[in-house]
N, C-alpha and C positions, 0 to 999 in steps of 0.2 A: 438100566436104560442108558443108552449112549448120550453123552452131552452134545453130540453133534446131530441128534435127531431133529429134523425140522418141525416147526410148529404146525399143528393141523390147520388146514384152511377150509375144511368143508362145513364147519359150524357157522351159523349166522353170527354176524358181528354184534357186539354189545351196543345197545341203544340207551344213551343216558338222557333222562329227562331234565327239565330245568330245575326241578326240586325232587327230593326223595322223602322217605319216611324212616326215621330211626326207631328201632324196636328194643332198645335197652330196657325199657320198663316192662316189657312183656315177659313176665316170669320173675321179676326182681322185687322181692319183698322188702329188702333192706332199705333201699332208697325210695322206691315207688309204690310200696304197699300193694303189690299185686296179690290177687287171689283168683282161684279158678272161676269164680262167679263173673269175672270180667270178660271171659272168653267170647261170649256172644257179641258183646259190644266191640271187642277187638276185631271180630270178623266183619262187622259193619264198617269199622274204620278202614280195613283192608279194601273192602268193596268200594267204598266212597273214594279212596285214593286212586284206585285203578280207573274208576269212571272219570276222574278229573285229570288223568294223564300223569299222576304221581306214581310212576311205575317202578321206581328204585326203592327196594326195602333192604335196609342194612341191619344185619344181626351179627352174632358171634357165637362160637361154640362155648364160650365162657359165660354167656348170658343166661341168667336163671340161677337163683341162689339156692344153695344146699341141695336138697333132693330134687329141686326143680332145674338142675343143671341141664342145659340144652332145650329148655322149655320154649324159648323164643323161636328157635329154629323149627321145633315141632309144630308150633302154632302156625308159623308162616307156611310151612309145607301143607298143613291141612287146609288153611284158608285158600291157598292157591289151587289145590285140587278141587275144592268145592266151587270156587269161582269159575274155573274153566269147564267143570262138569255141567254147569248150569247155562253156559253160553257157548255159542259157536263163534269164537273169536281167536285171532292169532296170538299165540303166546310169545312171539319173538320180541315184543316190546317190554315184557316183564324182565326185570333184573333182580334176582334174589342174590344179594351180596352177603357173604359171611366172612368173618375174620377168624382165623385159626390162631390160638394163643401159643406163643413160644414158651410153654411151660418148661420148667427145669428138666423134666423127664422126657421131653421131646428133643432128642439129640441127633437123630438121623433123618435122612430124606424119606425113608420108609415110614417113620413115625408121622410125618406130615401127610403122606399119602393115606395112611390109615385114618388120621384125623379127618381128612377131607372126605373119605369114604363114609365115615360115621355121620358127618354133617349132611352129605348128599342123601343118606338114607332118611334123615329127619326132614330135610327140605323137599325131597323128591328130585331136585336137580339144583346144581350150583351154577349160577351164571357168572358171578365174579367171586373169586377166592382171594383173600387178602391175608397178609401177615399182620396180626393185630398190633404188634409193636416191634421195634428194633431191639435187639439185645446188645447193640454196639456199646452202650454205656456201661455194661456190667459183665457180660459174657460174649465178647466179640467173636470168639472162636465157635460159638454155637450157631451163629446166624447163617453161614454159608450153606450148610446142609439143609437147613429149613427152607431157604430160598430155592435150592435145587428141588426140594420136594414140592414146592408150589408150582414150579415149572413142569415137573412130572405130571401133576394133576391136569394141567392144560394139555400136555402132549398126549395123555391117554384118554382125553375127552371127558374127564370128570368135571371140568369147568370150562366155560367159554373164554374167560379172560382172567387176568391176575392183577392185583393191586397191592398197595402198601398202606400202612397207617403209622403215624407218628414218626415219620422220617423227615429230617431237615434237608436243606438243599445240597449240602456237601455230601451227606451220606447217600442221598438219592442219586446223585451223579455216579458215585462209585458202584452202586447196585445196578443202575441202568446198564452199565457196561457188561456186567455179569449176565444179565438177561439178553442183551443184544448178541452176545457170543453164541447163544442158543437160538437166536432168531425169534425171540418172544418179546413182544412189546409190553411195557407196563401201562395198563389202561388207566389207573387212577391212583391218587394219593389222598388219604384222609388226614386232616389236622384239625385241632380245636380252633375254630375261627369264628369270631363274632365281634360285635362292637366292643365287647369287654375282653376279647382275646385276639388282638391283632398281631401278636408276637410272631407267629409262624410266617406271616407274610411281610410285615414291616421290618422285622429283625433278622429272620432266617432267609428271606427271599425265595420261599418255595414257589410262589405263583410264577415268578419269572422263569424259573427252571422248568416248571410244569409246561408253561407255554412253549418254551424252546424245544422240549422233548416230546410234545404232543400228548401230555398226560392230563387227564381231567382232575381238577381239584375239588374234593368233597369236603364240606365244612360240617364237622360234627359239633354238637352243643351250640348251634347258631343262636339260640335264645339264652345262652349262659345259664342253663338249669332253671329257666323261668325268670331270672332276674331282669331280663329285658322286656318282659310282658307288661310291667307296670302293676302287677297284682300284689306285689310285696312292698311293704313299707313299715315304718316304725309301729310296733305293736301287732303286726300281721306278718309273721315269718313262718315258713314251713318248718317241719320238725327235722331233727337230726342234722346231718352234715350240710344240707342245703340251707338250713336256718343259720348255722354258723357262718357260712359264706356270705349270706345276706347281711349279717351284722358287720362283717368285716369290709364288705365292698360297697354296699348301697350308700352310706353317708357321703363318700367321695364321688359317687357316680350320679348324684342328683342332677348336676347340670347336664350331663349326657342324657339322662332320662327325660329331663324337661325338653331337650332338643328333639328327642324322638317323639315325645307326646305332641309337641307343637306341629311337627310335620304330619303326624297321624291325623290331627284335627283338620289341618288344611286339606289333606287328601281324603278325608272321610274314611280312614282306615284305622286299624288297631295298631298299637305300638308293636306287637309281635309281627304284624304284617310289614311294617316299615323296617324292622330289624332284619327280617328274612329277605326283603327286597333289596336291602343294602348288600347282603351277601351275594345275591344274584348279580347286582350291578358291578360287583368286584370280580365277576367271572368265576365264582364258585357255585357248587351245587349244594345248597343247604339240605340237611336231613333232620329236620325237627321231629321230635317224638310226638306221638298222639296216643292217648289212652281212651278217648271218647270221640264220637262223631263230631261233637261241637268243636273240639280241639282240632280235629282234621279239617273241618270247614274253615276255621280261622287260618290255619296254615295255607290252605288252598287259596285263600283271599290274598295271598302275597303274589299270586300269578296274574298275568293279563294286564299289567301296568308297570310303569318304570319310574323310579325316582329320577329327577333331572340332575345334571352335573352339579348345579349349585347346592342342591339338597345333599348329595353325596359328600361334597366337600365340607359342608357344614357339619355333617355327622362325623366325618374324619377328624375335624378339628376338635370337636367335643370329646371324641373317644381318646384322642392323644393327650387330653388334659386330665383324664381320670388317674388319680394317684395310686390306687390299688385295684388291679384288675384280677381276672380269674386266675386261679392257680394253674400253672402249666402241668401237663402230664409228665410224671417223673421219667417216663420212657422216651419222651421226645428227644430226638438227636439233632445235632446241628447239621 
């Protein structure tokens, strides 16, 4: 495909909601104890999110452990088909967003096109295709061909838009020029962003660059793997890696959690809803995960109201004083 081929203009533009839903847990046994018996509840989660206007669902072709590789995409595809088969509604607001992993064996633009085709088969359609992480920190020579493959997917109509994940401001500017040369806009950038992970914004400056370039900022892990919900404390830790992180982070985060809790009480909201609303106030689109309808309902409760400037500033100050925050993604570039 010629690099001068113009981007297609006949597809409907992407519509980003105020908040989305992350589906990392859908198929992940290692961290989230998934089993197939959860599928009916996950369908209800999808339906409830759609009804509430939470129409961005983020997944990845690497989501799903072991034999369940691709499970998250497959579930999303089935849920979307079932949802629209039962309703006469417009699909244009739905945004099925997947991330293609730059695995070491993906070295050419054709390999990314093939990966996108496989994801599209599982999902039914890709609305937003994203590079899961940058290879600039370890194999910078690999990345160019993969980015070209992402653009190919948009040009051939396999995806409506393209996004990036775990790119810092400096690298984002460099890649933006490559996309602009082919007349393709970068629709979104995902980074780990929460009250316990402000680094991409406060240190890397990604929000300012996104605003300048017209890119939506998506916040993954906006509840810091559950640490900001208030449900974990001494003697009550989750298993595995999340439990290890709790023991490392929560002792120093108690003043922040107390601040979140106080605002939650005054607002008659939950701590999770305050943490999500803070992300929204910062101009990001949080994509909290949900495995049950009750979790989805709690997330939805972050919508329809706004923290005031004083509350946001109070939370900012408390977050800045936390001595040990969330571990940053090893693939996050500057």
